[in-house]
MARLOMI-61051 format. One record per residue: residue number from 1; residue in one letter; x, y, z of N, C-alpha, C, O in turn. Coordinates in nm, 2 decimals, padded with zeros to 4 digits. Layout:
! residues N
<NUM, "A", <X, Y, Z>, <X, Y, Z>, <X, Y, Z>, <X, Y, Z>>
...
//
This chain:
! residues 172
<1, "M", <00.43, 03.07, 02.98>, <00.48, 03.02, 02.86>, <00.57, 02.89, 02.88>, <00.66, 02.90, 02.97>>
<2, "I", <00.55, 02.79, 02.81>, <00.62, 02.67, 02.82>, <00.73, 02.67, 02.71>, <00.70, 02.69, 02.60>>
<3, "H", <00.85, 02.64, 02.75>, <00.97, 02.63, 02.66>, <01.02, 02.49, 02.66>, <01.03, 02.43, 02.77>>
<4, "V", <01.04, 02.43, 02.54>, <01.09, 02.29, 02.53>, <01.23, 02.30, 02.48>, <01.26, 02.37, 02.38>>
<5, "R", <01.32, 02.22, 02.54>, <01.46, 02.21, 02.49>, <01.51, 02.07, 02.53>, <01.44, 01.99, 02.60>>
<6, "R", <01.62, 02.03, 02.47>, <01.69, 01.91, 02.50>, <01.73, 01.90, 02.65>, <01.78, 02.00, 02.70>>
<7, "A", <01.71, 01.79, 02.71>, <01.75, 01.77, 02.85>, <01.91, 01.78, 02.86>, <01.98, 01.74, 02.77>>
<8, "E", <01.95, 01.83, 02.97>, <02.09, 01.84, 03.00>, <02.12, 01.77, 03.13>, <02.03, 01.75, 03.21>>
<9, "I", <02.25, 01.73, 03.15>, <02.29, 01.66, 03.28>, <02.25, 01.74, 03.40>, <02.21, 01.69, 03.50>>
<10, "S", <02.26, 01.88, 03.39>, <02.23, 01.96, 03.50>, <02.08, 01.96, 03.54>, <02.04, 02.02, 03.64>>
<11, "D", <01.99, 01.90, 03.45>, <01.85, 01.89, 03.48>, <01.82, 01.77, 03.58>, <01.70, 01.75, 03.61>>
<12, "A", <01.92, 01.69, 03.62>, <01.89, 01.57, 03.69>, <01.81, 01.60, 03.82>, <01.71, 01.53, 03.84>>
<13, "A", <01.84, 01.70, 03.90>, <01.77, 01.72, 04.02>, <01.62, 01.76, 04.00>, <01.53, 01.72, 04.07>>
<14, "Q", <01.60, 01.84, 03.89>, <01.46, 01.88, 03.86>, <01.38, 01.76, 03.80>, <01.26, 01.75, 03.83>>
<15, "L", <01.45, 01.68, 03.72>, <01.38, 01.56, 03.67>, <01.34, 01.46, 03.79>, <01.24, 01.40, 03.79>>
<16, "Q", <01.43, 01.45, 03.88>, <01.40, 01.37, 04.00>, <01.28, 01.42, 04.07>, <01.20, 01.34, 04.12>>
<17, "R", <01.26, 01.55, 04.08>, <01.15, 01.61, 04.15>, <01.02, 01.58, 04.07>, <00.91, 01.56, 04.12>>
<18, "V", <01.03, 01.59, 03.93>, <00.91, 01.56, 03.85>, <00.86, 01.42, 03.88>, <00.75, 01.40, 03.89>>
<19, "F", <00.96, 01.33, 03.88>, <00.92, 01.19, 03.89>, <00.90, 01.15, 04.04>, <00.86, 01.03, 04.07>>
<20, "A", <00.92, 01.24, 04.13>, <00.88, 01.21, 04.27>, <00.73, 01.24, 04.29>, <00.67, 01.21, 04.39>>
<21, "S", <00.67, 01.31, 04.19>, <00.52, 01.34, 04.20>, <00.45, 01.21, 04.19>, <00.47, 01.12, 04.11>>
<22, "G", <00.35, 01.19, 04.28>, <00.28, 01.07, 04.29>, <00.21, 01.03, 04.16>, <00.22, 00.91, 04.12>>
<23, "G", <00.15, 01.12, 04.10>, <00.08, 01.09, 03.97>, <00.18, 01.06, 03.86>, <00.14, 00.98, 03.77>>
<24, "T", <00.29, 01.12, 03.86>, <00.39, 01.10, 03.76>, <00.44, 00.96, 03.76>, <00.44, 00.89, 03.66>>
<25, "Y", <00.49, 00.91, 03.88>, <00.55, 00.78, 03.88>, <00.43, 00.67, 03.87>, <00.46, 00.56, 03.82>>
<26, "A", <00.31, 00.71, 03.92>, <00.20, 00.61, 03.90>, <00.16, 00.60, 03.76>, <00.11, 00.49, 03.72>>
<27, "G", <00.18, 00.70, 03.68>, <00.14, 00.70, 03.54>, <00.25, 00.64, 03.44>, <00.22, 00.63, 03.32>>
<28, "T", <00.36, 00.61, 03.50>, <00.47, 00.56, 03.42>, <00.52, 00.42, 03.48>, <00.45, 00.37, 03.58>>
<29, "L", <00.62, 00.37, 03.43>, <00.68, 00.25, 03.49>, <00.79, 00.28, 03.59>, <00.87, 00.19, 03.62>>
<30, "Q", <00.80, 00.40, 03.64>, <00.90, 00.44, 03.74>, <00.85, 00.40, 03.88>, <00.73, 00.37, 03.90>>
<31, "L", <00.95, 00.39, 03.97>, <00.92, 00.36, 04.11>, <00.91, 00.49, 04.19>, <00.97, 00.59, 04.15>>
<32, "P", <00.84, 00.48, 04.31>, <00.84, 00.60, 04.40>, <00.99, 00.62, 04.45>, <01.07, 00.54, 04.44>>
<33, "H", <01.01, 00.75, 04.49>, <01.13, 00.79, 04.55>, <01.26, 00.77, 04.46>, <01.35, 00.71, 04.50>>
<34, "P", <01.25, 00.83, 04.34>, <01.36, 00.82, 04.25>, <01.48, 00.90, 04.31>, <01.47, 01.00, 04.38>>
<35, "S", <01.60, 00.84, 04.29>, <01.72, 00.91, 04.35>, <01.78, 01.00, 04.25>, <01.76, 00.99, 04.13>>
<36, "L", <01.85, 01.10, 04.30>, <01.92, 01.20, 04.22>, <02.03, 01.12, 04.14>, <02.05, 01.15, 04.02>>
<37, "E", <02.09, 01.03, 04.20>, <02.20, 00.95, 04.14>, <02.15, 00.88, 04.02>, <02.22, 00.87, 03.91>>
<38, "M", <02.03, 00.82, 04.03>, <01.97, 00.75, 03.92>, <01.95, 00.84, 03.80>, <01.98, 00.81, 03.68>>
<39, "W", <01.90, 00.96, 03.83>, <01.87, 01.06, 03.72>, <02.00, 01.11, 03.66>, <02.01, 01.13, 03.54>>
<40, "Q", <02.10, 01.13, 03.74>, <02.23, 01.18, 03.69>, <02.29, 01.07, 03.60>, <02.34, 01.10, 03.49>>
<41, "E", <02.28, 00.95, 03.64>, <02.34, 00.84, 03.56>, <02.26, 00.82, 03.43>, <02.32, 00.80, 03.32>>
<42, "R", <02.13, 00.83, 03.44>, <02.04, 00.82, 03.32>, <02.08, 00.93, 03.22>, <02.08, 00.90, 03.10>>
<43, "L", <02.10, 01.05, 03.26>, <02.13, 01.16, 03.17>, <02.28, 01.15, 03.12>, <02.30, 01.17, 03.00>>
<44, "E", <02.37, 01.11, 03.21>, <02.51, 01.10, 03.17>, <02.53, 00.98, 03.07>, <02.62, 00.99, 02.98>>
<45, "N", <02.46, 00.87, 03.08>, <02.48, 00.75, 03.00>, <02.37, 00.73, 02.90>, <02.35, 00.62, 02.85>>
<46, "A", <02.30, 00.84, 02.86>, <02.20, 00.83, 02.76>, <02.25, 00.79, 02.63>, <02.36, 00.83, 02.59>>
<47, "D", <02.18, 00.71, 02.55>, <02.22, 00.68, 02.42>, <02.21, 00.80, 02.33>, <02.11, 00.87, 02.33>>
<48, "P", <02.32, 00.84, 02.27>, <02.32, 00.96, 02.19>, <02.22, 00.96, 02.07>, <02.19, 01.07, 02.02>>
<49, "K", <02.17, 00.85, 02.03>, <02.07, 00.84, 01.93>, <01.93, 00.87, 01.98>, <01.84, 00.90, 01.90>>
<50, "D", <01.91, 00.86, 02.11>, <01.78, 00.89, 02.17>, <01.77, 01.04, 02.19>, <01.87, 01.11, 02.19>>
<51, "T", <01.64, 01.08, 02.21>, <01.61, 01.22, 02.24>, <01.53, 01.23, 02.36>, <01.43, 01.17, 02.38>>
<52, "R", <01.58, 01.32, 02.46>, <01.51, 01.35, 02.58>, <01.49, 01.50, 02.58>, <01.59, 01.57, 02.58>>
<53, "L", <01.37, 01.54, 02.59>, <01.33, 01.68, 02.60>, <01.28, 01.71, 02.74>, <01.23, 01.63, 02.81>>
<54, "V", <01.29, 01.84, 02.78>, <01.23, 01.89, 02.90>, <01.14, 02.01, 02.87>, <01.17, 02.08, 02.77>>
<55, "A", <01.04, 02.02, 02.95>, <00.95, 02.14, 02.94>, <00.98, 02.23, 03.06>, <00.99, 02.18, 03.17>>
<56, "I", <01.01, 02.36, 03.03>, <01.04, 02.45, 03.13>, <00.93, 02.55, 03.14>, <00.88, 02.61, 03.04>>
<57, "Y", <00.89, 02.58, 03.27>, <00.80, 02.69, 03.29>, <00.86, 02.77, 03.40>, <00.89, 02.73, 03.51>>
<58, "D", <00.88, 02.90, 03.37>, <00.93, 03.00, 03.47>, <01.07, 02.95, 03.52>, <01.09, 02.96, 03.64>>
<59, "G", <01.15, 02.89, 03.44>, <01.28, 02.84, 03.48>, <01.29, 02.71, 03.54>, <01.40, 02.67, 03.58>>
<60, "V", <01.17, 02.64, 03.56>, <01.17, 02.51, 03.63>, <01.13, 02.40, 03.53>, <01.04, 02.42, 03.45>>
<61, "V", <01.19, 02.29, 03.54>, <01.16, 02.17, 03.46>, <01.03, 02.11, 03.52>, <01.02, 02.08, 03.64>>
<62, "V", <00.92, 02.11, 03.43>, <00.79, 02.06, 03.48>, <00.74, 01.93, 03.40>, <00.64, 01.88, 03.43>>
<63, "G", <00.83, 01.89, 03.31>, <00.79, 01.77, 03.24>, <00.90, 01.72, 03.15>, <01.00, 01.80, 03.12>>
<64, "T", <00.89, 01.60, 03.10>, <00.99, 01.55, 03.01>, <00.93, 01.45, 02.92>, <00.83, 01.39, 02.95>>
<65, "A", <00.99, 01.43, 02.80>, <00.94, 01.33, 02.70>, <01.06, 01.28, 02.63>, <01.16, 01.36, 02.61>>
<66, "S", <01.06, 01.16, 02.59>, <01.18, 01.10, 02.52>, <01.14, 01.01, 02.41>, <01.03, 00.94, 02.41>>
<67, "L", <01.22, 01.00, 02.31>, <01.21, 00.90, 02.20>, <01.33, 00.81, 02.21>, <01.45, 00.85, 02.22>>
<68, "H", <01.30, 00.68, 02.21>, <01.41, 00.58, 02.22>, <01.41, 00.50, 02.08>, <01.31, 00.42, 02.06>>
<69, "L", <01.51, 00.52, 02.01>, <01.51, 00.45, 01.88>, <01.54, 00.30, 01.89>, <01.61, 00.26, 01.98>>
<70, "E", <01.47, 00.23, 01.81>, <01.49, 00.08, 01.81>, <01.63, 00.05, 01.76>, <01.68, 00.11, 01.67>>
<71, "K", <01.69, -00.06, 01.82>, <01.82, -00.10, 01.79>, <01.83, -00.20, 01.67>, <01.93, -00.21, 01.60>>
<72, "K", <01.73, -00.28, 01.66>, <01.72, -00.39, 01.56>, <01.72, -00.33, 01.42>, <01.64, -00.23, 01.40>>
<73, "Q", <01.80, -00.38, 01.33>, <01.80, -00.32, 01.20>, <01.67, -00.32, 01.13>, <01.64, -00.22, 01.06>>
<74, "R", <01.59, -00.42, 01.14>, <01.46, -00.43, 01.07>, <01.36, -00.34, 01.13>, <01.25, -00.33, 01.08>>
<75, "R", <01.39, -00.28, 01.25>, <01.29, -00.19, 01.31>, <01.35, -00.05, 01.33>, <01.32, 00.02, 01.42>>
<76, "Q", <01.44, -00.01, 01.25>, <01.51, 00.12, 01.26>, <01.41, 00.24, 01.22>, <01.45, 00.35, 01.23>>
<77, "H", <01.30, 00.20, 01.17>, <01.20, 00.31, 01.14>, <01.11, 00.33, 01.25>, <01.01, 00.41, 01.24>>
<78, "V", <01.14, 00.28, 01.37>, <01.05, 00.28, 01.49>, <01.12, 00.34, 01.61>, <01.24, 00.32, 01.63>>
<79, "A", <01.04, 00.41, 01.69>, <01.09, 00.46, 01.82>, <00.98, 00.44, 01.92>, <00.86, 00.45, 01.88>>
<80, "S", <01.02, 00.43, 02.04>, <00.92, 00.42, 02.15>, <00.92, 00.56, 02.22>, <01.02, 00.63, 02.22>>
<81, "L", <00.81, 00.59, 02.28>, <00.79, 00.72, 02.34>, <00.76, 00.71, 02.49>, <00.69, 00.62, 02.53>>
<82, "G", <00.82, 00.80, 02.57>, <00.78, 00.80, 02.71>, <00.77, 00.95, 02.76>, <00.83, 01.04, 02.70>>
<83, "M", <00.68, 00.97, 02.85>, <00.65, 01.11, 02.90>, <00.62, 01.11, 03.05>, <00.58, 01.01, 03.11>>
<84, "G", <00.65, 01.22, 03.11>, <00.61, 01.24, 03.25>, <00.60, 01.39, 03.27>, <00.68, 01.47, 03.23>>
<85, "V", <00.49, 01.43, 03.34>, <00.46, 01.57, 03.37>, <00.44, 01.58, 03.52>, <00.36, 01.50, 03.58>>
<86, "A", <00.49, 01.68, 03.58>, <00.47, 01.70, 03.73>, <00.33, 01.72, 03.76>, <00.25, 01.78, 03.68>>
<87, "D", <00.28, 01.66, 03.87>, <00.14, 01.67, 03.91>, <00.08, 01.81, 03.90>, <-00.03, 01.82, 03.85>>
<88, "S", <00.16, 01.90, 03.95>, <00.10, 02.04, 03.96>, <00.09, 02.11, 03.82>, <00.04, 02.22, 03.81>>
<89, "F", <00.14, 02.04, 03.71>, <00.13, 02.10, 03.58>, <00.05, 02.01, 03.48>, <00.05, 02.05, 03.36>>
<90, "T", <-00.02, 01.91, 03.53>, <-00.10, 01.83, 03.44>, <-00.22, 01.92, 03.39>, <-00.27, 02.00, 03.47>>
<91, "G", <-00.26, 01.91, 03.27>, <-00.37, 01.98, 03.22>, <-00.34, 02.13, 03.18>, <-00.43, 02.21, 03.16>>
<92, "R", <-00.21, 02.16, 03.18>, <-00.17, 02.30, 03.15>, <-00.09, 02.31, 03.02>, <-00.02, 02.41, 03.00>>
<93, "G", <-00.10, 02.21, 02.93>, <-00.03, 02.22, 02.80>, <00.11, 02.17, 02.80>, <00.17, 02.18, 02.69>>
<94, "V", <00.16, 02.12, 02.91>, <00.30, 02.07, 02.91>, <00.31, 01.94, 02.82>, <00.40, 01.94, 02.73>>
<95, "G", <00.22, 01.85, 02.83>, <00.22, 01.73, 02.75>, <00.20, 01.76, 02.60>, <00.27, 01.70, 02.52>>
<96, "T", <00.12, 01.86, 02.57>, <00.09, 01.90, 02.43>, <00.22, 01.96, 02.38>, <00.26, 01.93, 02.26>>
<97, "A", <00.29, 02.04, 02.45>, <00.41, 02.11, 02.40>, <00.52, 02.00, 02.38>, <00.59, 02.00, 02.28>>
<98, "L", <00.54, 01.91, 02.47>, <00.64, 01.81, 02.46>, <00.61, 01.71, 02.35>, <00.70, 01.69, 02.26>>
<99, "L", <00.49, 01.66, 02.34>, <00.46, 01.57, 02.23>, <00.46, 01.63, 02.10>, <00.51, 01.57, 02.00>>
<100, "G", <00.42, 01.76, 02.09>, <00.43, 01.83, 01.96>, <00.57, 01.84, 01.91>, <00.60, 01.82, 01.79>>
<101, "E", <00.66, 01.87, 02.00>, <00.80, 01.89, 01.96>, <00.86, 01.75, 01.92>, <00.94, 01.74, 01.83>>
<102, "L", <00.83, 01.65, 02.00>, <00.88, 01.51, 01.97>, <00.83, 01.47, 01.83>, <00.91, 01.41, 01.75>>
<103, "L", <00.70, 01.49, 01.80>, <00.65, 01.46, 01.67>, <00.71, 01.54, 01.56>, <00.73, 01.49, 01.45>>
<104, "H", <00.74, 01.67, 01.58>, <00.81, 01.75, 01.48>, <00.95, 01.69, 01.45>, <00.98, 01.68, 01.33>>
<105, "L", <01.02, 01.65, 01.55>, <01.15, 01.59, 01.53>, <01.14, 01.46, 01.46>, <01.21, 01.43, 01.36>>
<106, "S", <01.04, 01.38, 01.50>, <01.02, 01.24, 01.45>, <00.99, 01.25, 01.30>, <01.04, 01.18, 01.21>>
<107, "D", <00.89, 01.34, 01.27>, <00.84, 01.35, 01.13>, <00.93, 01.42, 01.03>, <00.94, 01.38, 00.92>>
<108, "N", <01.00, 01.52, 01.08>, <01.07, 01.61, 00.99>, <01.23, 01.59, 00.99>, <01.29, 01.65, 00.91>>
<109, "W", <01.28, 01.53, 01.09>, <01.42, 01.52, 01.11>, <01.48, 01.38, 01.13>, <01.59, 01.35, 01.09>>
<110, "L", <01.40, 01.29, 01.19>, <01.45, 01.16, 01.23>, <01.41, 01.05, 01.13>, <01.46, 00.94, 01.14>>
<111, "N", <01.32, 01.09, 01.04>, <01.28, 00.99, 00.94>, <01.22, 00.86, 01.00>, <01.25, 00.75, 00.95>>
<112, "L", <01.14, 00.88, 01.10>, <01.07, 00.77, 01.17>, <00.93, 00.75, 01.11>, <00.86, 00.85, 01.08>>
<113, "L", <00.90, 00.63, 01.09>, <00.77, 00.59, 01.03>, <00.66, 00.56, 01.14>, <00.55, 00.60, 01.13>>
<114, "R", <00.71, 00.50, 01.25>, <00.62, 00.45, 01.35>, <00.67, 00.48, 01.49>, <00.79, 00.47, 01.53>>
<115, "L", <00.58, 00.54, 01.57>, <00.60, 00.57, 01.71>, <00.51, 00.48, 01.80>, <00.40, 00.47, 01.77>>
<116, "E", <00.57, 00.42, 01.90>, <00.50, 00.33, 01.99>, <00.50, 00.37, 02.13>, <00.60, 00.44, 02.17>>
<117, "L", <00.40, 00.34, 02.21>, <00.40, 00.37, 02.35>, <00.30, 00.28, 02.42>, <00.22, 00.21, 02.36>>
<118, "S", <00.32, 00.27, 02.55>, <00.22, 00.20, 02.63>, <00.17, 00.30, 02.73>, <00.24, 00.39, 02.78>>
<119, "V", <00.04, 00.29, 02.76>, <-00.03, 00.38, 02.86>, <-00.13, 00.30, 02.94>, <-00.20, 00.22, 02.89>>
<120, "F", <-00.13, 00.33, 03.07>, <-00.23, 00.26, 03.16>, <-00.37, 00.29, 03.11>, <-00.40, 00.41, 03.08>>
<121, "C", <-00.45, 00.19, 03.11>, <-00.59, 00.21, 03.06>, <-00.67, 00.31, 03.13>, <-00.77, 00.36, 03.08>>
<122, "D", <-00.63, 00.33, 03.26>, <-00.71, 00.43, 03.34>, <-00.65, 00.57, 03.33>, <-00.70, 00.66, 03.40>>
<123, "N", <-00.55, 00.59, 03.25>, <-00.49, 00.73, 03.23>, <-00.56, 00.80, 03.12>, <-00.50, 00.82, 03.01>>
<124, "T", <-00.68, 00.84, 03.14>, <-00.77, 00.90, 03.04>, <-00.71, 01.03, 02.98>, <-00.73, 01.05, 02.86>>
<125, "A", <-00.65, 01.11, 03.06>, <-00.59, 01.23, 03.01>, <-00.48, 01.20, 02.91>, <-00.47, 01.27, 02.80>>
<126, "A", <-00.39, 01.11, 02.94>, <-00.28, 01.08, 02.85>, <-00.34, 01.01, 02.72>, <-00.29, 01.04, 02.61>>
<127, "I", <-00.44, 00.92, 02.74>, <-00.50, 00.86, 02.62>, <-00.56, 00.97, 02.53>, <-00.54, 00.96, 02.40>>
<128, "H", <-00.63, 01.06, 02.59>, <-00.69, 01.17, 02.51>, <-00.58, 01.25, 02.43>, <-00.59, 01.28, 02.32>>
<129, "L", <-00.47, 01.28, 02.50>, <-00.36, 01.35, 02.44>, <-00.30, 01.28, 02.32>, <-00.28, 01.33, 02.22>>
<130, "Y", <-00.27, 01.15, 02.34>, <-00.21, 01.07, 02.24>, <-00.31, 01.06, 02.12>, <-00.26, 01.07, 02.00>>
<131, "K", <-00.44, 01.04, 02.14>, <-00.53, 01.03, 02.03>, <-00.54, 01.16, 01.96>, <-00.55, 01.16, 01.83>>
<132, "K", <-00.53, 01.27, 02.03>, <-00.53, 01.41, 01.97>, <-00.42, 01.42, 01.87>, <-00.43, 01.49, 01.77>>
<133, "F", <-00.31, 01.35, 01.89>, <-00.19, 01.36, 01.81>, <-00.18, 01.24, 01.71>, <-00.08, 01.22, 01.65>>
<134, "G", <-00.29, 01.17, 01.69>, <-00.30, 01.06, 01.59>, <-00.25, 00.92, 01.63>, <-00.24, 00.84, 01.55>>
<135, "F", <-00.24, 00.90, 01.76>, <-00.21, 00.76, 01.81>, <-00.33, 00.68, 01.81>, <-00.44, 00.74, 01.85>>
<136, "D", <-00.32, 00.56, 01.78>, <-00.44, 00.46, 01.78>, <-00.41, 00.35, 01.88>, <-00.29, 00.31, 01.90>>
<137, "I", <-00.51, 00.30, 01.95>, <-00.50, 00.19, 02.04>, <-00.49, 00.07, 01.95>, <-00.58, 00.04, 01.87>>
<138, "E", <-00.38, -00.01, 01.97>, <-00.36, -00.13, 01.89>, <-00.40, -00.26, 01.97>, <-00.41, -00.37, 01.91>>
<139, "G", <-00.40, -00.25, 02.10>, <-00.44, -00.37, 02.18>, <-00.43, -00.34, 02.32>, <-00.38, -00.23, 02.37>>
<140, "T", <-00.47, -00.43, 02.40>, <-00.47, -00.42, 02.55>, <-00.37, -00.52, 02.60>, <-00.38, -00.64, 02.57>>
<141, "M", <-00.28, -00.48, 02.69>, <-00.19, -00.57, 02.75>, <-00.24, -00.59, 02.89>, <-00.23, -00.50, 02.98>>
<142, "R", <-00.29, -00.71, 02.91>, <-00.35, -00.75, 03.04>, <-00.24, -00.77, 03.15>, <-00.13, -00.82, 03.12>>
<143, "A", <-00.26, -00.72, 03.27>, <-00.17, -00.72, 03.38>, <-00.03, -00.68, 03.34>, <00.07, -00.75, 03.37>>
<144, "H", <-00.02, -00.57, 03.27>, <00.10, -00.53, 03.21>, <00.20, -00.48, 03.31>, <00.32, -00.50, 03.30>>
<145, "A", <00.16, -00.42, 03.42>, <00.25, -00.37, 03.53>, <00.18, -00.39, 03.66>, <00.06, -00.40, 03.68>>
<146, "F", <00.27, -00.38, 03.76>, <00.22, -00.39, 03.90>, <00.23, -00.24, 03.96>, <00.34, -00.18, 03.95>>
<147, "R", <00.12, -00.19, 04.00>, <00.12, -00.05, 04.05>, <00.03, -00.04, 04.18>, <-00.08, -00.09, 04.18>>
<148, "N", <00.09, 00.01, 04.28>, <00.01, 00.03, 04.40>, <-00.06, -00.09, 04.45>, <-00.17, -00.08, 04.49>>
<149, "G", <00.01, -00.20, 04.45>, <-00.04, -00.33, 04.50>, <-00.14, -00.41, 04.41>, <-00.19, -00.51, 04.45>>
<150, "Q", <-00.15, -00.36, 04.29>, <-00.24, -00.43, 04.19>, <-00.17, -00.44, 04.06>, <-00.09, -00.36, 04.02>>
<151, "Y", <-00.22, -00.55, 03.98>, <-00.18, -00.55, 03.84>, <-00.27, -00.47, 03.76>, <-00.39, -00.47, 03.79>>
<152, "V", <-00.22, -00.39, 03.67>, <-00.30, -00.30, 03.59>, <-00.28, -00.33, 03.44>, <-00.17, -00.37, 03.40>>
<153, "D", <-00.38, -00.30, 03.36>, <-00.37, -00.32, 03.22>, <-00.32, -00.19, 03.15>, <-00.34, -00.08, 03.20>>
<154, "S", <-00.26, -00.21, 03.03>, <-00.22, -00.10, 02.95>, <-00.26, -00.11, 02.81>, <-00.29, -00.23, 02.77>>
<155, "Y", <-00.27, 00.00, 02.74>, <-00.30, 00.00, 02.60>, <-00.16, 00.01, 02.53>, <-00.08, 00.08, 02.57>>
<156, "A", <-00.15, -00.07, 02.42>, <-00.04, -00.05, 02.32>, <-00.10, 00.05, 02.22>, <-00.20, 00.02, 02.16>>
<157, "M", <-00.03, 00.16, 02.21>, <-00.07, 00.26, 02.11>, <00.04, 00.29, 02.01>, <00.16, 00.28, 02.05>>
<158, "A", <00.01, 00.33, 01.89>, <00.11, 00.36, 01.79>, <00.05, 00.47, 01.70>, <-00.07, 00.49, 01.69>>
<159, "R", <00.15, 00.54, 01.63>, <00.12, 00.64, 01.53>, <00.21, 00.62, 01.42>, <00.33, 00.61, 01.43>>
<160, "L", <00.15, 00.61, 01.30>, <00.23, 00.61, 01.18>, <00.25, 00.75, 01.12>, <00.16, 00.83, 01.14>>
<161, "H", <00.36, 00.78, 01.07>, <00.38, 00.91, 01.01>, <00.27, 00.95, 00.92>, <00.23, 00.87, 00.83>>
<162, "P", <00.21, 01.06, 00.93>, <00.09, 01.10, 00.85>, <00.12, 01.12, 00.71>, <00.03, 01.11, 00.62>>
<163, "R", <00.24, 01.15, 00.67>, <00.27, 01.18, 00.53>, <00.42, 01.14, 00.51>, <00.51, 01.21, 00.54>>
<164, "Q", <00.44, 01.02, 00.47>, <00.57, 00.96, 00.45>, <00.65, 01.05, 00.35>, <00.60, 01.10, 00.26>>
<165, "A", <00.78, 01.07, 00.38>, <00.87, 01.14, 00.30>, <00.87, 01.08, 00.16>, <00.88, 00.96, 00.15>>
<166, "M", <00.87, 01.16, 00.06>, <00.88, 01.11, -00.08>, <01.01, 01.14, -00.14>, <01.07, 01.25, -00.12>>
<167, "I", <01.05, 01.05, -00.23>, <01.17, 01.08, -00.31>, <01.13, 01.17, -00.42>, <01.04, 01.15, -00.49>>
<168, "P", <01.21, 01.28, -00.44>, <01.17, 01.38, -00.55>, <01.18, 01.31, -00.68>, <01.27, 01.23, -00.71>>
<169, "L", <01.09, 01.35, -00.77>, <01.10, 01.30, -00.91>, <01.22, 01.36, -00.98>, <01.25, 01.48, -00.96>>
<170, "R", <01.28, 01.28, -01.06>, <01.39, 01.34, -01.14>, <01.34, 01.41, -01.26>, <01.25, 01.37, -01.33>>
<171, "E", <01.40, 01.53, -01.28>, <01.36, 01.60, -01.40>, <01.44, 01.55, -01.52>, <01.56, 01.53, -01.51>>
<172, "T", <01.38, 01.52, -01.63>, <01.45, 01.47, -01.75>, <01.46, 01.57, -01.86>, <01.52, 01.54, -01.96>>
//
């Protein structure tokens, strides 16, 4: 059973282990050999408006996902999304659990209209997951990042809220 909750500062060491997984850092914009200090600082200095969740399996952090709210006033209806799942837990529902909870928060509590992300074009499992949750490919970013000695392309993907909140009609 996968349990999802908000990340805590005490999760730093376990998040460092998740991102030390070769597939995890290769599938994100993270670098190999993340330090514990980096994760401690990232959690301690997190923007309070952002949301970072962790997926727990048998008491161990096996994945994380986050929403980063846009700071510009004219884009306050937008957040960017990031995810990482430990190599040994890919394909076991961790991404589904994390993304489902982020979308629940986004749609029902944060009043966000648009979620954006980038994903490497060769990350077929992640692309499938995002499409399953209503994300569309909006374009290809050529040579978007440098990974393992090569420039790689990414897709820009986004999802619009499937049912925008409505203002209740006034009873007269």
